[in-house]
N, C-alpha and C positions, 0 to 999 in steps of 0.2 A: 902503364900507362896512364893519360888523360883520363877522368872519370868526372862526368858529370851527372849530380842527381840532383831530380827535381822532386819539390816535397824535401826537401834536406832539414829543415826547421822542425818535422815531426821527430818528435822522441825516439823512433826505432830508425829512421833516418840516419839523424845522429847519431847514434850507435853506428852507423853501416859505414857514417861517412869517419869517423874515427880508427874504424876495422880498417877500413882501406890502405887508408892514408898509415896505419902501423904497417902492413904489408908492403909499401913501397910507392905507391902510387898516387899521382897527383891528385888532389881533389877539386870540385867548385859544384857549386851548389847552385840553384834557384830557389826563391820562395818568395810568396806574398807576406810573409809572417817572421818578425825577424829572430833572428840567433844572437842574441846578445851575448856578446865576447868568444865567439867560436875560437878550434887552435889556431895558432897563426901560420900553420900549413894549409889552411881548408879555407878558400875563398868563397865568401856567400853573397849572393849579391839578390835583393830584395826587388822582386818582381814579379807580375802574372804572368804567367807560364804561356798566355793565348795572345800574349804584346809586343807591341816591338822589341822592348828592350830583352825580353830573354832571348830574343831571337839574334840580338846581336851581343848576349852571350855564346853561342851555340856559332857567331863571326870569328869571335875575339880568342875564345877559348879554344877553340878546333878539338873538340873530345873525340876520343878514339869508341868510349864506348858512352852509353848511356844509362843510366839505370831510373826508369820513372815510378815513384813512387807520389807522388802527386794528385791523390786520388781523395774524396771525402769519403769518410766511412759516418760519419755521427750522421743523425738521422735528425736532426734537429734543424738542419738547412735545409732551408726551403727545395721545394724538388725539380725547379727550374734553376735553380742556383747549381744545386748538385749534378745536375744535365748538364749543364755548358761547363762546369771544370771539369768533370769526371770523360767527357764523351766527349766536349769539343777542346778540352787540352789536350786529352792525350792524339786524340787529330791533328791537330798543330804541331805538338812535343816529334811525332813521327816523320811528319812531313818537313821540320827543319834536320832531321836525322837526314832525311835522304838529300835535302838541299847541301847542307855542309858536310855531307863522306863522311858521317858518323860508321866505322864497321861495323859496332854491333851495337841492337838496343836489347836492355831488358824490362817488362813491366812486372810489377809487384802486384800479384792480385790477389785473390784470396779464394778459398777451397769452399764456400758458402754459394756459390753461383750456382753451383749443383743443386741445390733446391733439397729442401727436406718434405719427405713426404712419406704415404705409410707405405707405399711398394717402392721405394727407393731400395739399389741394388747394399747390402752391407758395407761396401767400399767401391766408389767409386773411381772407375782410371778414366785416364786422359779420352777416351773414344767416346766419351759418354758426352751430348751436349749440356748443356746449362741450363738449370731447370727452375732458376731461384724466380723470374723475371714472372711465374705462373705462379708459385708456393708464396712468393715475402718480396710485392709486388715494389718494396721499397729500396728492391734491389737490384730493378730495373739499368738504371745509369750503370751501374759497375758491370753488368750483365753487356751492356754494350760496350762499354769501355775496352774490356776480355776479348770481347769477340774481334772489334777496330784493329787490338793489338795484335791477334793473332793472326790478321788478313794480313800483316805487313808481311808474311813470310811469300807470300804470293804479290803482293803489291808493289813492294821493292826487294826481289829476293837478292839483290847484293848487300843488305844491309842483313845481319845476321841477327836473328831477333827469339827471342826465349820468352815464353809467356808462365809465370812464375805463380802457380796455385796454392802461395801458403795457409797451413792451419791456424787458426789463433796462436798469439804470442803472449805469455806471459812472464814476467820478471818482474825487476825492482821499478822500474819506473810507472807500472801502476796504469800503464795508457793500454787503448784498444776496448775492441766490444765486449770481448770477454772479461777483461778486466772491469769496467763499466758493470758489467753483469754482477760481478763476485765484489764490488765497492760495499754494496751496503749488510748490516750484519745479518737480515736474515734476509735469504736467496727463497723464491717464488718456483717452485714446482707442478706441472699439473699432475695431479694426481693420478696414480695407475700407471705412470711413463717414467721409464729410466734410463733414457737415450746416452748413447755412447758420445764423448766428447774428446776432441785430439786439440791437441796444442804442443805448442813447444815455447820454449826459453828463449830470449833475445835475444840471447847473440848466437846462438845454435841458427837463430830464423840470418843472421847477420851474415854468420858463414857459412850457409847455403848461397846464399844470394855473392857471397863473394868466389866460393865455389864455381857456381855459375858463371861468372866472367872470367875464374884461370881457364873452365873445360871449354870455353866458346862455344857454351851450349847455343844448340838451336832448336825449334820447335816448343809446343804444351809439355808442360810437366807441374806434377802435381809434389807438392814440398810441405813434408812433416816432419814429426820428432819422435818420439815416444809413443808407445800404445796408450790406443786408446782406454779410456776408463770410464765406469759410469757414470754420469751426470752428480748422482747421491755420494759417490766416493770423493770426488771432486772438489762437492763443497765442504764436506769435513775437512781432507786436506788443505783449505784455507781457511780452516777456522772459522768461518762461516757458519748458522742455521738453516738449515732446508724449511721447509715450511711447504710443504702440499696442497693443492687449492684445486678443488675442481674444479674440470674445466668451465663450466658454465659461470663460473664467479672471475674463473682468472682473469681474464681484461679488465673488469673492473675494481680488482684489487692488487692493482698495478701502481707503482710508486704512492700507496698507504700504506698507512700502520709500518714505515719503516718499511717495506719491500720495496728490493729494488723494480727501477720501470724498465716495460719496455715498450717498442712500437704494435700495434695489434698485429700488424705480418708474420711478428716473431715467434708467435706461440707454438710452430711449427717444427721450427728449432729446439726448443725446448718439451715437444713432444717424441719427435722423429731424430734420427743418427745422422749426422753428415762425415760422413769419415771416405778416406781416399787411399790409393793405395800410391804410392811417393814409389814403388823400384825401381820403374824406369829412370827416375831422377838419380837416383843412388846409384844405381850401374853408371850413368853417364858423366859424373860426378866423381863420385867416390866417397862422396857424403854419408859422413856418420854422427847425429846426434852425442855432444859430450855433455849434456844434462837427460837425465830419466826423471819418470815423472812426480815421483817423489821430490828431489831435488827443484825442477819446477814452481812445484807448490809450494815449498820450502823460501823460495826467492820472493816470490811473493807474498807469503804472508807476515815476513819479516825482514823488513824494511829499514 
């Protein structure tokens, strides 16, 4: 199949492009960022997904499947720019899918949109509403993009849409929100809290997205890897030092004395678990992760 990947220059998207190409698909991608020396069998178009040159790629390449990964997660980007990319970019991409008769669209989202709170259920199902906009305001644009992608199921019923809410990814690229949090040698935690964390190997994430393509998946699905483990175990497992800090000092200590930095809204995610039930995804695709939690941590720790 002809598959178009938006945001193809990102670390995970590059791995996905290579995985899909190895599986026999014809791959093209769009990204404002360059991908220097991509594989010869992968077309890369440097363009803004919201602009006319990106639409021209839809017209000329005529993709059968779209995988939308062109969302901004790093919070040092101004909110206005994040919103334009995440929300407006998602809207334009889905409108192009409808205009150019794309058969299947996959939106790659994040499980963190469920939000972290003291009264959250232990495992979130797809039926629960995303609450991160209230518990973590910095994620409101990602919540909006996720909900817009889900609305494509009724806006364009002939477009086979799947929204995938992936847990954190870890692996040799050392990219992503969780990787950034674990990048410093000393990792701060809130004294008295040890939430469960879910994560999956980057290659498992690519295989999960590939299985969604092969299964012609439709609907909203949680995607996870091995079992959740306490944050303290994760920190030790990747060879870092945990630094418990009283909550009243926590925000003031972030980014100081060699500690990892976080936006203020992320504190709840260090206090409370955000874990998901991925049974529907596994049932509909047959996906099973190949890396257990020990191998994932090992892949991140020893690059």
